[in-house]
N, C-alpha and C positions, 0 to 999 in steps of 0.2 A: 632691542626691550623693549617700547613701549608697545608693540604689537608680539612681543611673543608673550603666549599665555599661560608657559611656563612662569613667569619670571611674574607673572601677573598672582597668579596664584599662590608664588612662594613669597610674593613681597605681601599679597591681604592673609594672610595666615601667621606668617611673623609678626605684622602687627596684632590682629586680634588674639596669639597666644598672650604679647606681654602684657598688652589693652586687659587682659582674664586677667590673668599675673598681680598685673597691680592693683588693680579694683578690689583683688579677694587679699590683699595685701592692706590696703589700705583698710574695707569693713573686719577685718582683725583687727588694726588698731586701733580702730573708733571705737570697737568695745570693748578690748585693754585698759582705751584709756578714763572705760565710763570707773574703772577698779582703781583701791589704791596701787598706788606703781609698786613694783618689790622694791624699788633703793627705797622708798620711803619703810618699809614694812621694817628692814634691815637695821637701817638707822633709826628708829623709833624704841628698836630692843634692845641696839649700844648705846640709844640717848638716856634710856632707863636707866641701865646697868649702872653708866658713867655716872651720870648724874646723883643717882642715888649715893653710890658709894662718897664720890661731893661733898654731900650736905653732911653724911653719915663722918667721914673724916673729919671734916670741920667743923662739925656740932665737938666732936672729943677731941680734939689734938689741939686745934687752931692750924690758924693760915702755915705754919710751919710742918703741920701732919700733914697739911692737905697737898704743897709744895711737894715734899717726899714723894706721897704718891703719885701727882703729876709725873713724877719724872720718870718716872717708870715709864709712861702710857707710850706708842708711838708719836713723832714727832708729829703728823699730823695729827692726832685727838689731841694734845698739848695746846694747839694755836683753836678747838674749838671753845678750852674754859677760858674764864674769864673772872677775879674777884675783885671787888670794888670795897675800901673799905668806908663805912658808913660815922658818922659823925649824929650827935645827937643822942636823946632815947630815941629807943627801939619805937615806942609808939608813934614816934611824931615820925619816924623814917619808913612807921607802916604809911601812915599817911604819905607821904609825897612817891611811894611805893605804886598808890592807886593812880597817880597821875601817868605814869610809866606806859603806854601802850603795848600789850601785851598780841603777838602770834604767835601763828606757832611756828613759825622762823627761829625764834630765839623763845628759850625755856631761862625764866629767874624767879631767885626765889631767895628773900629775906633769912642768914642765919647767924642763929645766936650762935659766936664761935666758945671752944674752950675756955679759950684764953678771956675773955668777958669781952669782947667785943665785938661788934656786928657788921657785916658781910653784906654784901651785895653777889651770888652767885648768878653767873649766867651762863650757858650753852648755847653755840653757834650752832643747833638745828639744820639750816639748810647749807650749811660749810660743807659738815659730814657728811648729806647727803649728794650735792656734786660728785663727790667723791666714788660713788658707788653708780651714779648714776651714768647710763650707757650715751655716749659720745654721738650726737642728732646731725646728720644730715641737712644742710639746709635747701636743699631741692624737695620740690611738693611732688614735682609726678616721679621720679624714681626714688622715693622713699627707702627702695630697699636696702639692703644691708648690698656694700660690692660685692662681696660673693655671688650671694645669691641674682645679685644684676648681670654679671658674669652666669653665670650658670644657668640660668633662664634666657639669653641671648643666645648662647649657643645650641641648648640642647631645644630651644623655640628655632630655628635655625634649621637642626639636623631634622628636625619631626616637618617641618614645614616642606623642607626640599624634596623628602621621602615621596611624603603626602600628592606632592605636585609634580614630580616623575612618576609617580603611578598614576593618576590620572589625567596627566599628558601623554603618557605614552602611546595607549590605543587612537588617541587621536594623530601623531604625527606615523605611526600603522596607516588607520584610512586614509591618512592624504598621499604615502606613499603609493600605495592603493591606486589610489584613483588618476595621481600620476601616473601609474604605469597604463590603467585601464584605457585614460585620454592618447595614449602614446603607440594602444592597439595592442596591449601587451591584455588578452581575456582568458588569461590560464591563473593568473592569480590570484588566488585564496589567502581569506586572513581571519576565516575560524580555526583553523587550525594552531593559527599562532599565539588567538583570543578569546579560545573558551573553555581556560580553564578558570576564567576572571568571575567566569557564572553569575554577570551584571549585565542592566542595561546597553554596556558595550559591546559585553560577546554578544545579546542579539542582534544587534547593528551589525555586528562582521558578519551573524548567521543571513544576514538581509538582503549585504553587499554579497553576497558571494554569491545567493539566491539569484541578484540583475546581473552581476557576470556573467552568468551561466546562462541566463536566459538572451544576453548581447550576443551567448557565443553563438546558440542556437541562433537566433536572428540571423546575426549575419552571414553564420554558415547558409539560411536555408536561403538567402539572398543570395550571395556568390554560386548557389546550386541554381535558385530561376535562373540567374545569368548565364549560366552556362546551360540550362536547360532551353530557354530562350532564342539562343543566338544559335543552339544546334537545330530546334525545331525551324524555325527560321531563313537558315541555310537549302532547305529543302527545297521550299517552293521557290527560293532565290536563282537555286541552282537551274529548275524548270520553264523558270521565267528567262533567262537568259541563254537555256536551250531552245526556246521557243523562237526567241527573237533572230538569232542565227540560223535556225532552219530557212526560215523566212527572209532572210537576206539570201542564202543559200540556190535558195526554193521560191522564187518569187510565186510562182501558179499555186503553191502550197498557201499561201498568206490566210486563207480564212478558218484554214485548222488552228494557224498558229496564232492568231489572234484569238478562233478561240479557246484553244489553251494558257494564251495567257489572260484571258478575262475570269476564268475556272480557278486562274493561281491567285491574278486578287484578290476574287472573289476568299480563298481559304488566308489568304493575309490579311483582308479585311478581318476578320472573323476572329482570327485567330487573338490578331492585336485586338480588339473587341473587348477579347474574357480576360487578356491582360491585363488589358487598363480597370474592367470589374474587380478584379484580384488587386488590385494595388490600390482602387476605391474604398474596397471594403477592410482595408488593413487601415488607411488613411481617415477614411468619413466616421465620427462618432456617431452614434446612434443616438438620435434626440429624446431628452425627457419629455417631449408634451407631444409626441406623433402618437395613435394610436389605431390600430385595426382590426379588425374582425377575420382568427385568425379562419375561424371554418369557411368563411366564403372566400378567402381567397387560395384553399385547397381547394373548394369545388371547381373555381376557375381555372386552375389552372387546369386540375381531372379533365376539365370538358376541351378546354383547348388540346393538351394531349390524347382524350379521345376521337379525336375529331381526325389529330394523323393516322391512329391507332387501324382506323379501317382497313389501311393499304396491307397492313403484314395481318390485318385478321386477327387484330390480340384484344381481347378483350381487357376491358378499365373498372373498376368499382371502388364504391366511393364508401364508407360506411361510418357514419356518428348517429352517437345516441341525438334527442332532442331535446335536453341539455344543453351538450354542447354547440344545437346547431342554434341555439335562443339566444345562450352567453360566450360565448369565445372572443373574450378581448386582450388584446399581446400590445407592449407597447412597445418602437421599435418604426421601423421603417420597413416602409409593405412592403416599397420596388425592391429590396434589397431582397427580405425575405420570400417573396415571390420566384424573382430568380434562384433562390438556392431550393424549393421545393420542387419547380420545373425543372433543375436540373436533375436530382435524384429519381424522379416519376420520368424524365426522358433517357436516364441512363439506364431502368429497368429495360422500358422498351426497344433501347435496343439490342440488348440480351435475349428480348422475349421473341419467341414463333408462331407463322402460326395456330390458331385453337388457344394458347394459352393464354394465362390472368392473370394480372395486376393487380393486388387489392390495397388499396390507400386507406388505412384507420387511422382513426382519430381520437384518441380517449381523454379522460384526465386522471391521471395519478398525482393526489395531492396536492401542492399547488401548482403544478405544472402538465402544460399540454406534453400528449406526445403523436404523432406522427410516424405510423410507421409501412413504408413501404415492402410492399413482398413481393416478389415474384415469382415464375415459377422455368428460368432460367438455368445457363447451367453452375451459377455459381461460381464464387476464390477460391482458386486454395486459400488453404490453410496459413500460409506463410507469405502470403499479400495482403491478407487480411486490413492489417498492419498500416499497409503503404500506399491504400487505395484513393485516401485525401489530399495524398502530395501531389502537388504540379506536375504533369506534363508522365505521371504512371497510368499508364493503358493496359486492362487484363485483351490477352489475346481472345477475339472471336471473330464470326463470322464481320462482324458489323463494328470492329473497335476501330478501322482506321479511321470511321465516322468522325474523330471527334477526338481530342488533343489531348486528355488527361486534364483540363481544366474542372471541369463542371462541378465532377466532388471535391475539389480544392477549392471553389466560390463556394460552394455551399456550408465549407465546415467553419469557410471565417464568418460567415456573416452569423451562422446560427451560433459560433463563440461570441459575436460582437455584440449581439443579445442576450447576454447569459446564459445561453443554452450549451448543450451536448450533443454529438453526432458519434453515434455510434454502428458496426455492422457485423454483421454473422450470418453463417450458411444456413440453411434451413434446415428442417430434421430429414428430412426425403431430397430436396433442392432445389436450387433459387437461393437467392440471396435475401437479408431481411436490411432494412437499414431502418434505423429507429432515431429521431428529431426529438430534440425534449427542448421543450421552450419555456421560459420562466410564466406565470400568467399575472393578466395584472388586476392586482386587489384594488379594488373603490375607495 
């Protein structure tokens, strides 16, 4: 119970409800006490009527007439009236009466009776007030009438219970959802159950569903990547084993077998290096304190690839206006970004033939830089454009066997890690166009 949010909310609201009702009642009672109590007003009217009648009858008919009239009153009213016979002249009695202390609780008057005698007529006003005064409890904190206390306690408990249930139900659903996710169930969705609330908790449910969907995609991508890696590694390992077996069967052909083993080892090393780069791009964060010149980076990449492009006879051009050449600061990891741009340009070179042109254009659009790499190769089928940035996806071409389908995947992850985006589409006539969007650093 101590750790239950439901009971905490329930008891908290219940105590608050009772405290508020008590406070309101106490304030009401305080202001009501500033006015003349209701029982006093009733008693004053009855006293005025009965006392004046008693004085009038006593003055006209004497004590016997007063007794006859009082006998007709209720027994409780008869006890409030008392008559005392006075001795001596009325003037002396008047002087003695002045010594009698007068209060609002007792009404006193000297009367000259109709029988010639003097009487002191008294009326106990306080006794009459007590008859009409409601019985008050000696309790201070629970000064409410008992029916109101019971009704308020039950009503407050029901109200607090409904409110506590309403607040804790989505939390229980969230807890259940997290528990299912922790057990590997990535199909759980909470927004269909909580969307009707239309409050912060329903927004939390929507964010929860987005998180689970993202986790599902990541887990699926990891499983697919593991499957693809195991498949890609199986081929060079099989060739290695075959070369070793041939070397053992034919000792005269050991040199050819060693050469084959070396080639496969280089392929394995290159593949593992690209896989490590892909994994490092996911795990390594982009530092906010590293800056580099994007134009200088692209120019260096183009220079390196242009040197290699001499063998197939492909031309590579870089276009950028003077403003970008003088100021193109970007925040992020220059090593990873260089690898991303280099993979894009080398991919264009791989699908280009002798005499074709690769254009690398660096422009600025609003608050971001755009690196456009345009080749004149065969392009990509429209139905495969959306998947060329996935790992181990290779487009068929004469030179496609030289890669592992990781270059574009690495480029996309690097660009996304820098807060940018990457997209690809075919040219109007031929070739593939890849655009890299990188946010500009604003000093």
